FIDREN-561012 format. One record per residue: x, y, z of N, C-alpha, C in turn; residue in three letters. Coordinates in steps of 0.2 Angstrom, whole numbers, plus 5000, padded with zeros to 4 digits. Layout:
% residues N
XYZXYZXYZALA
...
//
This chain:
% residues 375
549253425354549253475348549653445343MET
549453445337549853425331550353475329SER
550853445326551453485324551253545319SER
550753525315550553575310550253645314LYS
549953635320549653685323550053725328LYS
550653695330551053725335551553775332MET
551453835335551853895333552353905338ALA
553053915336553553925341553953985339ILE
554054025345554554085344555154075348ALA
555754085345556354085348556754145348MET
557054165354557554225354558054215359PHE
558554255359559154245363559854235359GLY
559754215353560254205348560454275344GLN
561054275342561154335338560754325331LYS
560954275328560654255321560754185320ARG
560454155315560654075314561354075310LEU
561854065314562554065312562954025316SER
563654025316564053995320564454035324ARG
564154095326564554145330564654125337GLU
564254075340564354055347563953985348GLY
563953955353563653895355562853905354GLY
562553965357561853975357561653975350ILE
561954005345561754015338561753945335GLU
562253905336562253835334561653795336ILE
561553795343560953755346560253785342VAL
560153845342559553875339559453845332VAL
560053855328559953835321559753755321LYS
560153715325559953645324559253625326GLU
559053655332558353645334557853665329LEU
557953735326557453755322557353725315CYS
557953705312557953675306557553605307THR
557653565312557353505313556653515314ARG
556453565318555753575320555353595314MET
555653635310555253665304555153605299ALA
555753555298555653505294555153455296LYS
554953455303554453405306553753445306ASN
553653505302553053535301552853585307GLY
553253605311553153655316553253725313TYR
552853775315552953835313553453875317THR
554053885315554553915319554753985317VAL
554754035322554954105320555554115325THR
556154145321556754165325556754235325CYS
556754265331556854335332557654355333TYR
557954375327558654385327558854465329ASN
559454475331559754545332559854575325ARG
559754635325560054675319560754685320SER
561054715316561754735317562254675314GLY
562954685315563454645312563554585315HIS
563754535311564054475313564754485316HIS
564954435321565554445324566154455320VAL
566154435314566654435309566654495304SER
566154535305566054595301565454585296GLY
565354645292564754645288564754595283ALA
565354575280565254525275564954455276GLU
564854445283564554385285563754395287TYR
563554455286562854475288562354445283ASP
562554425277562054395272561654345276LYS
560954355276560554315279560454245275LYS
560554195279560454125276559754105277THR
559454085271558754065272558753995274GLU
558453975279558353905281557653885280TYR
557553825276556953805274556453805280GLU
555853845279555353835283555353875290GLY
555953915291556053955297555854025295ILE
555454055299555354135298555854165302ASN
556254205299556754245302556554315302GLN
556554345308556354415309556954455313LYS
557154515310557654555314557254605318CYS
557454605324557154655329557654715330VAL
557354775332557754835333558254815338PRO
558954845337559454825342559854895342THR
560054905349560454965350561154945350ILE
561554965344562254945343562754975348GLU
562654965354563154985359563354925363LYS
563954925365564254865370563754865376LYS
563554805377563154795383562354805382GLY
562254845377561454865375561154825370LEU
561654795366561354755360560954695362ALA
561154655367560854595369560154615373ALA
560254675377559654695381559054715376VAL
559254765372558754795367558454745363SER
558854695360558554655355558154605359SER
558354585365557954535369557254565371SER
557254635373556654665374556154665369PHE
556354685363555954685357555754615355PHE
556154565355555954495354555454475358ALA
555554485365555054465370554354495368ALA
554354565366553754605365553354565359LEU
553754555353553454525347553254455349TYR
553554415352553354355353552754345358SER
552754395363552154405367551554415364ALA
551554465359550954485355550854445349PHE
551354395347551254355341550754295343GLY
550554265337550154205338550554145339LYS
550854135345551354075346551054035352TYR
551153975352550953925358551553925363ASN
552153925360552753925364553253975363VAL
553554005368554054055367554754025370VAL
555254005366555853975369556354025369HIS
556654045375557154095376557754055378ILE
558354085375558954055376559454105379HIS
559754075385560154115389559854155395ALA
560254165400559954205406559854275405GLU
560254315401560054385400559454395397GLY
559254365391558654365388558054345392PRO
558154295396557654275401557354325406ALA
557754385406557554445410556854455408PHE
556654455401556054475399555554415398PHE
555654365402555154305401554454315404SER
554454365408553754385411553254415405TRP
553554445400553154475395552754425391LEU
553054375388552654325385552154285390PRO
552454275396552054235401551454275402LYS
551454345403550954385405550354375399LEU
550554365393550054355388549854285386LEU
549954245391549754175391550154125387GLY
550754145385551154095381551454045386LYS
551653985383552053935387552753955386ARG
553153965391553853995391554353945393VAL
554753925389555353885390555953925390ILE
556453915395557053945395557653895395VAL
558053905390558753855391559253905393THR
559553875399560153905402560753875399VAL
561153915395561653885392562353885396HIS
562253915402562853915407562653975411GLY
563053985417562854035422563254095419LEU
562954135415563354185411563654245416ASP
563354255422563554305426564254285428TRP
564454225428565154205430565654225425GLN
565454245419565954255413566354325415ARG
566954325413567354385414567054455412GLU
566754455406566554515403565854545407LYS
565554495411564954515414565054515422TRP
565654515424565854505431565554565436LYS
565454625433565254675437564854725433SER
564554775437564154825434563454805432GLY
563154835427562454825425562354755422PHE
562854735417562754675414562654615419GLY
563054615424563054565429562354565433SER
562154625435561454625438560954605434LYS
560954625427560454605422560354535421PHE
560954505421560954425419560754395426ILE
560954415432560754385438559954385439LYS
559654445437558954455437558654415432GLN
558954405426558654355421558654285424GLY
559154265427559054195430558454195435GLU
558454245439557854245444557154245441LYS
557154285435556454285432556354225428ASN
556854185426556754125423556454075428ALA
556754075434556454035440555754045441VAL
555554115441554954135443554354125437LYS
554554135431554054145426554054085421TYR
554654055420554653995415554253935417ALA
553953905412553553845413554053785414ASP
554553785410555153735411555753775409GLU
556353755413556953775412557453715410ILE
557753725404558153665402558953685403ILE
559253645406559953655408560453605404VAL
561053615402561453575398561953535402LEU
562053545409562553505412562253495419SER
562453445422562253415429562453475434LYS
562953505433563153555438562653615439GLY
562453635433561953695433561253665435VAL
561053605434560453575437560553575444HIS
561053555447561153555455561153625457ASP
561453675454561453745456560753775456TYR
560253755452559653785452559253755458PHE
559353685459559053655464559253685471ARG
559853695472560153715478560053785480ASN
560053825474559953905475559253925476GLN
558853895472558153915471557653865473TYR
557853795474557353745475556953735469GLY
557253745463556853745457557153685453ARG
556653635451556853585446556953605439GLU
557453575436557553595429557653525425THR
557653535418557653475414558353475411ARG
558653415412559353415409559253385402PHE
559453425397559453405390560053435386ILE
560553395386561253415383561153425376PRO
561653465373561653475366561853415362ASN
561753415355561853365351562453375347GLY
562653325342563153335337562953295331VAL
563153325325563053285319563753245317ASN
563653185314564253155312564453185305ARG
565053215305565253255299565653215294PRO
565753245289566253215283566953245285GLU
567353195285568053215286568353245279ILE
568753295280569053335274569753335274ARG
570053325268570753325267570953405268LYS
571653405270571953475271572053505264ALA
571653555262571753595256571853665257GLU
571253695259571253775261571753785266LEU
571753745272572253765277572953755275ILE
573153715270573853705268573953765264THR
573553785259573653845255573753905260ASP
573353915265573353985268573753985274LYS
573853925278574253925284574853875284PHE
574853835278575453785278575353725283GLY
574653715284574553655289574353595285LEU
574653535288574553475285574253425291THR
574053365289573753325294574153305300LYS
573853315306574253305312574853345313ASP
574853405310575453445311575353505316SER
574753505319574553555323574053535329TYR
574153575334573653575340573153625339ILE
572453615340571953655338571553685344LEU
571453745345570953775349570453815344PHE
569853795345569353825341568753855345LEU
568653915346568053945350568154015350GLY
567654055354567754125355568354145359ARG
568654195357569254215360569054255366LEU
568954225372568754265378569154235384VAL
569254275389569754255394569554185398PRO
568854175399568654115402568854045399GLU
569054055392569153995388569853965390LYS
570254005394570953975396571453985391GLY
571354025385571854025380572554055382ILE
572454095387573054125390573554075392ARG
573254025396573653975399573953925393TYR
573553925388573753875383574353905379LEU
574353975378574954005374575553995379VAL
575454015385576054005390576353935390GLU
575853885391576053815391576453795385ALA
576153815379576353785373577053815371PHE
577153875373577853905372578453865375LYS
578253825380578853785383578753715381ASN
578353695376578353625374578853615368VAL
579153565369579653545363579353505358LYS
579153545353578853505347578853555341THR
578853515335578853555329578153565327GLU
577653545330576953555329576753625330LYS
576253655326576053715327575453715332LYS
575353775335574653785339574253835335LEU
573653815333573153855329572653875334VAL
572553945334572053975338571554005333ILE
570953965333570453985328569854015331ALA
569654075330569054105332569054185332GLY
568454205333568354285333568354305340GLY
568454375340568554405347567954425351SER
567354435348566754445352566754495358SER
566754565356566854615362567454615366ASP
567954575363568554575368569254585363THR
569254635360569854655355570454665359ASP
570354695365570954705370571254635372SER
570854585373571054515375571454485369PHE
571154495363571454475357572154505356MET
572254565357572954595357573354565362LYS
573154555368573554535374573854465372GLU
573354415369573554355366574154355361LEU
574054405356574554405351575154435354LYS
575154475358575754505362576154445365GLU
575754405369576054345372576354295368LEU
576054285362576254235357576754255352ALA
576954325352577354355347578054325346LYS
578354295351579054275350579054195348ASP
578454165347578454095345578054095338ASP
578554075333578254075326577754015325LYS
577753965330577353915329576653925330ARG
576453985333575753995335575454035330ILE
574854015327574454045322573754065324ILE
573654125323572954155324572554155317PHE
572054115317571654115310571154165309THR
570854195315570254235315569654185315GLY
569054215314568454175314568454135308PHE
568254065309568254025303567553985303VAL
567353975296566753935296566753895289GLN
566253855288566253815281566853775280GLY
567153765274567653715273568253725277GLN
568453785278569053805283568953775290MET
568353785293568253755299568253675299LEU
567953645294567953575293568653545292GLU
569053575288569753555287570153555294GLU
570053615298570453625304570253565309LEU
569553555310569353495314569653425311TYR
569653415305569753355302570553335302SER
570953385303571653365302572053385308ASN
571753405314572153415320572453355323ALA
573053365326573353315330572953305336TYR
572853355340572453355346572053415346ILE
571453415349571053475350571053495357TYR
571153555359571153565366570653625368THR
570353615374569853665377570053675384LEU
570453725385570753735392570353775397PRO
569653775396569253825399569253825407SER
569153885410568953885417568153885418ASP
567853895412567053905413566753885406LEU
566253845407565853825401565153815402GLU
564753815397564053795398564053725396GLY
563953705390563953645387564453655381MET
565053635381565553655375565353615369PRO
565053645364564853625358565453605354LEU
565953655354566553645350566953575352SER
566853555358567153495361566753435358LEU
566153435358565753385354565953375347LEU
565953435344566153435337566853405335GLU
567353425340567953405339568053325339ALA
567653305344567653225345567253195339MET
566753225337566353195331566853185325SER
567353225324567853225319568353175320TYR
568353135326568853085328569453115331GLY
569353175335569953205338570153175345ASN
570753175346570953165353570953235356CYS
570653235362570453305365570853305372CYS
571053365373571453385380571053435383LEU
570753425389570253475392570453485399VAL
570153545401570253555409569753515412SER
569953505419569553455423568853485426ASP
568653535423567953565425567453515423ILE
566853515427566353465427566053465420GLN
565953525417565653525410566053495405GLU
566653495405567053455401567153385402CYS
567253365408567353295410566753255409THR
566153285410565553245409565453225402GLU
565753265397565653255390566153195388VAL
566753205390567253165388567353095391VAL
567153095398567253035402567953015402GLU
568052945400568752925400569052925393ASP
568752965388568952965381569353025379LYS
569753055384570153115382570653125387ALA
571153165386571653185391571353245395LEU
571553245401571253295406571853325410ILE
571853395411572353425415571953465420PHE
572353495425572053525431571953605428LYS
571253625429571053685427571553745429LYS
571653795425572053855427572853835428SER
573053775428573753755430574153745423ASN
574553805422574953805416575453745416VAL
575753735421576253675421575953615420GLN
575353595422575053535421574853525414ASP
574653585411574453585404575053575399LEU
575553615401576253605397576453525397GLN
576353495403576553425404576153385399ASN
575453395400575053355396575153365388LYS
575253425386575353445379576053405377LEU
576553405381577153375379577053305379GLN
576753275383576553205383576253185377GLU
575753225375575353205369575753205363ALA
576253255363576653265357577153205357CYS
577353175363577853125363577553055362ASP
576953045364576652985364576052975359ARG
576252965353575852965347575352905348THR
575552855350575152795351574552805355GLU
574652845361574052855365573552905362LYS
573852955358573353005354572952965349VAL
573252915346572952885340572452835343MET
572552805349572052765352571452805354GLU
571552865357570952905359570552935352LEU
570952945347570652965341570152915338LYS
570352855339569952795336569252785339GLN
569252805346568652795350568152855350GLN
568452915348568052975349567452985346ALA
567452975339566852995335566252945337ALA
566352885337565752835338565452845345ASP
565952855350565752875357565252935357TYR
565552995354565153055355564553055351ILE
564553025345563953035341563352985344CYS
563552935347563052895350562752925357LYS
563252965360563052995367562553055366LYS
562753095361562453165360562153165353TYR
561453165352561153165346560653215345ASN
560653255340560153315339559453295339TRP
559353235335558653215335558353195342ASP
558753165346558553155353558353225357ASP
558853265356558753335359558053365357VAL
557953365350557353395348556753365351VAL
556753295351556153255353556053275361GLU
556553275365556453295372556253365373GLU
556453415369556253485369555553485367THR
555353455362554653455360554153425365LEU
554353375369553953345375553853405380LYS
554353445381554253505386553753555383LEU
553753565376553353615373552553595374TYR
552453525374551853495374551553485381ARG
551953485386551753465392551353515395ARG
550753495399550353545402550453545409LYS
//
């Protein structure tokens, strides 16, 4: 089937934005597919951006049809309601392929399948393991979404070897391993971050991501408070349903003037933060495929990550690694990084070339399109 004739629907993302990893992946896939002549429709949620209404302005991406679906703006119901309507519209629309992102939205994979569509599901991580979905309706819904993906999807894409093994062992289901990609960025001088936060090149350690418990930020704050350094710790990201967690972090950090919370960042501010960090750290207990880690390395950062498989697979021997959940080990590794500048600089020099060669969005799109076409 030629690209001109293939029509693709995607849902599972909030909107084409930087609110989370899924949103970034969908944006990268869709912009490239549209550029290559495919007809792409994104079914986005209604409602507000993670950082508030001022970020709601819909960005038009060339060649992509963006449609907002009805969304019940209640915690726990926004994802369910928007996924249901997106599945309904994509099932009845004139599409060859319906590509669903994440396990929760995959609950409705039977709908487009029932109406003869080819259904692809990307599992971005085992979401039922996340702290906010550990119990109640959300957990059951996501777990059933996983089972429905196994039952109804023509192909399941996974982003890590660990999740690939999980589906094989748990369900006897083969999946396709297609990791995320990364773009080689332009390095920016510190301007906005100096004006707003007093940050200069190599003067801070950076965490950038959603502020949720499973990212290990609690350990990071506890560990950093005991590190002897004049460098700052910058925690950049929005709170996404977890305002109480944000309060807890700020309470934990309040006695240490070196710790800065920037809130959600995008555009030039985000680029400057990545470009000028001394090290980037991702202390997560749980990840799908950590896009922020790929991005941090693409900017030539020395990275310090927990030893979970999803992180170590990405960095191999090109980063510093500490034992997951171990505050003392994280503190030791942070101290060592602050004291051993030459080791940090050595890792910085290798990072960008290594990561941009290993993870490439054009390759990701090519592999994904092969699954769309396969009969």
